[in-house]
Each structure stands twice: as C-alpha cells, then as structure tokens.
C-alpha positions as CSV (number, residue, x, y, z in Angstrom):
1,M,2.7,10.0,33.2
2,L,4.4,10.3,29.8
3,Q,2.0,11.1,27.0
4,K,2.3,9.5,23.6
5,R,3.2,12.4,21.3
6,K,4.0,12.2,17.6
7,P,6.4,14.5,15.9
8,Q,5.0,17.7,14.5
9,G,5.0,16.8,10.8
10,Y,4.0,13.2,11.3
11,N,0.3,13.6,10.6
12,Q,1.1,15.6,7.4
13,I,3.4,13.1,5.7
14,T,1.8,9.8,6.8
15,P,-1.0,9.8,4.2
16,Y,1.5,10.4,1.4
17,I,3.7,7.5,2.6
18,M,0.6,5.3,2.8
19,A,-0.5,6.3,-0.7
20,F,3.0,5.5,-2.1
21,T,3.0,2.1,-0.5
22,G,-0.5,1.4,-1.9
23,I,0.7,2.3,-5.4
24,A,3.8,0.3,-5.0
25,Y,1.8,-2.9,-4.1
26,V,-0.5,-2.4,-7.1
27,V,2.5,-2.0,-9.4
28,M,4.2,-5.0,-7.8
29,G,1.1,-7.1,-8.3
30,G,0.9,-6.2,-11.9
31,F,4.6,-7.0,-12.4
32,V,4.1,-10.4,-10.7
33,I,1.2,-11.2,-13.0
34,K,2.9,-9.9,-16.2
35,R,6.3,-11.4,-15.5
36,S,5.3,-14.7,-13.8
37,S,7.9,-16.6,-15.9
38,L,10.7,-14.9,-14.0
39,L,9.6,-16.3,-10.6
40,P,10.4,-19.8,-9.4
41,I,6.7,-20.6,-8.8
42,T,4.0,-21.9,-11.0
43,E,2.1,-19.5,-13.2
44,T,-1.2,-20.0,-11.3
45,M,0.5,-19.3,-8.0
46,A,2.1,-16.1,-9.5
47,D,-1.3,-15.0,-10.7
48,V,-2.8,-15.5,-7.2
49,L,0.1,-13.7,-5.6
50,G,-0.2,-10.8,-8.0
51,I,-4.0,-10.5,-7.4
52,L,-3.4,-10.5,-3.6
53,F,-0.7,-7.8,-4.0
54,I,-3.2,-5.7,-6.0
55,I,-6.0,-6.2,-3.5
56,Y,-3.7,-5.3,-0.6
57,G,-2.5,-2.2,-2.6
58,L,-6.0,-1.0,-3.1
59,Y,-6.7,-1.5,0.6
60,R,-3.6,0.5,1.5
61,G,-4.7,3.2,-1.0
62,W,-8.2,3.4,0.6
63,R,-6.6,3.7,4.1
64,A,-4.4,6.5,2.7
65,Y,-7.4,8.3,1.4
66,K,-9.2,8.0,4.7
67,A,-6.1,9.2,6.6
68,F,-5.8,12.1,4.1
69,T,-9.4,13.2,4.6
70,D,-9.2,12.8,8.3
71,S,-6.0,14.9,8.5
72,S,-7.4,17.6,6.3
73,Q,-10.5,17.9,8.7
74,D,-8.2,18.8,11.6
C-alpha cells in the first residue's frame, strides 16, 4: 500500500502560510469596510462582508497558531 507522505519541509512552512492568509483576510476585511464606496454593493452589505472577512481571518490566524504550536512540539 502507498503511504501518504508529505514533503520534508511541508510541516515547517505550513503554519507561516496559514498565518499569512489569516492576516490577509483581516486586512481585506478592513479594506472592504473602509472603502465600501468602491464596491458595487450597498454599504450595509459591505460592512457585513468586511466583518465576515475579519472573523474568518481571525479563525485562520488561530488555526495557524495551533499548527505552529503543534509543529514545534514534534
């Protein structure tokens, strides 16, 4: 049977990529809220979308933190 094997450096770089995406979602959420006039949606909808981006970014950041602490314990 073939085993599922990850590349050697995969576990080391994954938490950093996850942290970067979390930060990117938080920044994108702030941008959507701040610049809602640039989007072709209502201001209320832009605020809701921005808040959802920020919440998702915080979730991704938390998952990155957990992945980082789990990988450092190995």
